N, C-alpha and C positions, 0 to 999 in steps of 0.2 A: 782338404783344397777341393775332396766331392761335393761337400756341402756350400762352399763357395759356388761353386758352377752350377749348383742343381737352383740354389738361389738366386742368381745371376739368369737361369733360364726363363724361371718363373719371372724374374721381374718384366724380363723381357720379352715373354708371352701376354702378360698384363697390358705392357704396352701398346704391343702390338694389336690387342685386341680393344682396348680402347680406341686409340684412332682408329679404327675400324666402325666402332659405333659413334664416331662421330656424327656424319653427316644425321645418322639417326636422332643423335641426342639434340644436333641442331633442328630439325624436324619436329622432334617434343616440343622444343622450345618456343617454338614457331604456334605449334598447336595450342599452349599455353597462351601465349598473345593472345592469339586470335578469341580463345574463350572469354579472355578480361575483355575484347571487346564485346564480342555477343552476349555477355552476362550484361555488359551496360545498359545494351538495344534491350534486350530484353525484360529489364527492369524499368527502363523506359516506356515501352509498350504495355507493360502490365502496370504500371501507374500510372496513364492515361486510360485505361479499360475503366481501373477500378476507381479510377476518378469520375468516370460517367455515371458509375451504380451508387449503388444507396449502400454501401457497405460501410460500417463505422471507420475511423480514422486506423485504430490497431488492428483492423481486421485486413486493411488494406495496407499496412507496413510488412502484417504476416505473409499474404501475398507474394509481394515484390522480394521480402527474402526468400520464400520459399522457392520463387522461379531464378533468383542469383545462384541459391545453394544447387537446384537440379543442373543447371547449365554448367559451373563449376564439376560435379561430379562426374556427369560425362565427357569434359574436357580433360579431366584430368586421367580418368581411366583412358579417354582419344591417346591424350601422350605417353601413356605407361605402355600403351600397347602398340606406339611407333617406337620406343626406346627399347622398347625388352621383347623380342621375337617371339613368340608364342602366351605370352600374357594376356590372361584371361580373368574377370572375376571371380570365378568358381574356383581358378586356380588361385587365386591369391589369397580366399577363404580358406581353402585346403591345407593351404602350407601354412597356412595364421597358427590352426590348430590349438593347443593350449596357450598362446601368447594372446591370440584373439581372446579367450576366457579373464588373461590377465588383464587384458589393458582395457575388456569392461569394466571389470571389478573397481581399475582405477579411475575410470573419467563416469563411473555409478553416478555420484552427483550433477556432472554435467548432464551428462543424458536425461534424469530424472529434472534438472532444470528448465532442457530444453522442450519435453515432453510437456512441463506443466505450461510452461509457453502457450506451446501451441493449445491447449485446452481454456490456458485463461481466455485468449482470444477470440473461441469460437463460442463460448457460450455468451450469453444475450446482456451480464448482469459486468458491473464493475468495468467501466468505461471510460476514456480520457478528461480528466475532468472534475470525475465524482470525488465526493468529499468522502473518505473513506478512514475506518478503524481496522488494523491488522499489526497482528503482532504486539498490541501495546503503542503502536504508531499511528499516530495521525492527522492527515492533510490530504491534501489534491494532488490525483493521480495524474501525475508531469509526463508519465512514460512507462511503455510496455515492450521489452526487447523479449527475445526467444530466450534468454536465460535471466532477467532481473527485470522489477518492477520499479520506479521511480516514485516516491511518495516525496512530496515537498509540502514541511511541516508551517501550521500558520506561523511560527517565528521566525521561518528564513529556512532553517538547515534542509540539505535534499536528504532522505536516507534511500538507501538501495537496499530491496528486500528478495531474495533470492524469489523467484518462481512457484519452488518446491513449496518453501513456506507459507507463501500466500496461496498456494492449491490446497493445502491440508487441513490449516487451521482457518477458524472461522472468520469470515468478515464481515466488518460492517458497512455496509451503504447508508449514509445518513441523506445521501441526496438522490435517492431511488427516487421517492416520492416526495413534491414539493412541499406538501405539508408539512409542516411537524409538532408535534405536540412537545410544548416546554410547561416545567410545573414551576412551584415554587413553595417553601416552607411559612406561612405568617402567622405569628403569634401576638394574643390579645392578654391583655390582663386578667385575672380569676375574676372582678368584679366586674366585669363587662358584660353586656346583654350579649350572650352571645348568638342567637338569631340576627340580632340587629347587626351585630359587626360582622355575620357572613354575608346578609344583602348589602352592607356598607364597603365590603370588599370586592364584592361579583360585579356591584353594579361600575366600581373604577376599574376595574379590569375591561368591561364591554366595552366603559367610553373611551379605548386606547384605537385609534381609528386602521392599524398597522395589522387588526387581525384578521384572520380569515372569516368572510360571512358566512352565514349558516353555521358553524362551529359552534356548539356549546363552548362555554364557560362553566367550570366546575368550580364549586370551594365545599370542600369536605372536612370536618373536624375529624384532627387524627390522634391526636394523643394529648393527656394532659403531663406539659412538662414541668421543668425545676419550679419555673416563675412566669408561665404564660400557658394558658390552652393555645394548641397549635391545630390551626387549618391547614389545609394541603389545595394548593392554589392551581390549576391546570386550564390549559386556553394552547389554541391550535396558530401557529405562524406561516407564512407562505414564503419560503425560502430564497428561490426565485425572483420575488418580490421585496424581498426585506432582506436585512442583516437581523438575525436570528437574538446573536447579543441588543442590539440597539433597542429591539420588542423590547425584551427581558427590562429595560435600563427603564424605555415608557412606560411598562407595566407597574414599575418598582416605585417611580414618582407619582402614581396615578392612585397605587394604593395608600402610600404614605400620606399624600395630600387629604384625600378622602377623609381615614382615620384621625386626622387631625382637627380637619376640620367638624365632623361629628365627636368631637371629645374621647375618642378611643385612644388608651395608652395601647401602647408597644413596648414591654418591658423589656429590660436588659437581662440576663443572667448575673445571679446574684452569686456571691461567695462569702461565707460566713467564719470568720475567722475566729479564734479562742485567744484571747491573749493571756497570758498571766504576768501579774506585777508582781514584780521583786519587792518587796517591801522589806524596811530592816529588821529584823527580830528584835523585841520589844523584850529589853532586860526584866527578869524577875522582878520584884520590888523586894526591898527590907523590910520584915517583919519590925513593926515599930517596937 
């Protein structure tokens, strides 16, 4: 019976303590509500200020996010100080002790992606809309948050990569410079005049209007293939003004038409097959 009485006393004490804390809890909830309002206004003010500046869109989002996080941290600390008398941030960190270390290990990936997102937004390269290749994924950067990067592939799929993966691995930015060099291999038959063939290919590529003016068209002999002598053909395309795939299509049409007109053959690979005919066995003739 003594244990039951002690339990009842403890429950009554806890109930009285909760009732005594009700005003403070209500005030803490009011502080949280005010924090939500202040955070919305602060983000709008930050959006107005950054919109007038020359910051990149991803940096504008970073500033707005940091403002929102800062307001919420301050508001939650004030709410905790109101709800719990004697609460201080230093006391909270000291009270966590080993638990803080465990929480740090548990949320290591989240913190890593968070810091990587900040560093990605702060550097000059890889902006929204850039054509990139990261971790084997190619497409346009559609969105950068504090935890992940959204890449829209050209086939339509959206791939979400953790910021730590994007930050720690090599990233190819194809749209960093508008002018990009493209190349292909063109083969001609062995009985062709190689110097004439190279000149015909060069003039055909140079006749394509979409190429970058002033950039050279290069034609180099690359190797003796099984059925052709191969040339490596290179040219430059302005990707902001022209689609690189369309320009490549025009180059192929121009080379094929020019070689046909010059009577130069583009051979195709051939495969030599060995056929064994199954002949009926000849019976030995009987001696006469």
